[in-house]
C-alpha positions in Angstrom: 53.6 -21.2 181.9 53.6 -18.0 179.9 52.1 -19.6 176.9 50.5 -22.9 175.7 50.5 -23.7 172.0 48.0 -26.2 170.6 48.0 -27.3 167.0 45.6 -29.9 165.6 45.3 -31.8 168.9 41.9 -31.0 170.4 40.2 -33.0 167.8 41.6 -36.2 169.3 41.3 -35.7 173.1 38.5 -37.4 174.9 37.3 -34.3 176.7 38.0 -30.9 175.2 36.6 -29.1 178.2 38.8 -31.0 180.7 41.8 -30.4 178.4 41.1 -26.6 178.3 40.8 -26.6 182.1 44.3 -28.1 182.3 45.6 -25.5 179.9 44.1 -22.8 182.2 45.6 -24.5 185.3 49.2 -24.4 183.9 49.0 -20.9 182.5 50.3 -18.0 184.7 47.9 -15.1 185.1 47.5 -13.4 181.8 49.3 -16.4 180.1 48.5 -16.8 176.5 46.8 -19.8 174.8 47.6 -20.0 171.1 45.7 -22.5 168.9 44.9 -23.7 165.5 42.4 -26.6 165.1 40.3 -28.1 162.4 36.6 -27.9 163.1 33.2 -29.0 161.8 31.9 -27.3 158.7 28.7 -25.2 159.1 25.5 -27.2 159.6 23.6 -27.8 156.5 26.6 -27.8 154.1 27.6 -30.8 152.0 31.0 -30.8 153.7 29.3 -31.2 157.1 27.2 -34.0 155.7 30.4 -35.8 154.6 32.2 -35.1 157.9 29.3 -36.6 159.8 29.1 -39.6 157.6 32.9 -40.3 157.8 33.4 -39.2 161.4 33.3 -42.8 162.9 35.8 -44.1 160.4 38.0 -41.1 161.0 38.1 -41.7 164.7 39.1 -45.3 164.1 41.9 -44.7 161.6 43.2 -41.4 162.9 43.7 -42.0 166.6 40.4 -40.6 167.8 40.3 -37.5 165.6 36.7 -36.1 165.4 35.7 -34.4 162.1 32.6 -32.8 163.7 34.0 -31.1 166.8 33.1 -27.5 167.2 36.3 -26.6 169.1 36.0 -22.9 168.5 32.7 -22.8 170.3 34.1 -24.8 173.2 37.1 -22.4 173.5 34.7 -19.4 173.4 32.5 -21.0 176.1 35.5 -21.7 178.5 36.8 -19.4 181.2 39.5 -17.7 179.0 39.4 -14.0 178.7 40.0 -11.9 175.6 39.5 -14.8 173.3 40.1 -13.9 169.6 38.8 -16.8 167.5 39.1 -16.6 163.7 37.9 -19.0 161.1 39.5 -19.9 157.8 39.3 -22.7 155.1 42.3 -24.5 153.7 41.0 -25.8 150.4 43.8 -28.3 149.7 42.7 -30.5 152.6 39.0 -30.7 151.8 37.6 -32.9 154.5 39.2 -30.9 157.3 39.4 -27.6 155.5 37.5 -25.5 158.2 40.0 -24.3 160.8 39.8 -22.0 163.8 42.9 -20.1 165.0 43.5 -17.5 167.6 44.6 -16.6 171.1 43.0 -16.5 174.5 44.2 -15.4 177.9 43.9 -16.8 181.4 
């Protein structure tokens, strides 16, 4: 494939690393991985406290969605090259307001 687009899905997979390996497998050389994912708030913040507290309930009611995944770090640590990972906050969705978005290449 020339590109794989992933939007708000890696929070719910059982094994993010295994999923990213599959993305790399299906991409052609220099294929692009485009993503946007909600992620855990920074450690020590009140939002991270609430995410950690509510994470078990969130997984139960939201088809396995994890509030405390650090998906950006997992992408950064995978075998993609030229990864551009940006962070933003979407205030209107408070519990999942931290997001990472960007691109990476095979």
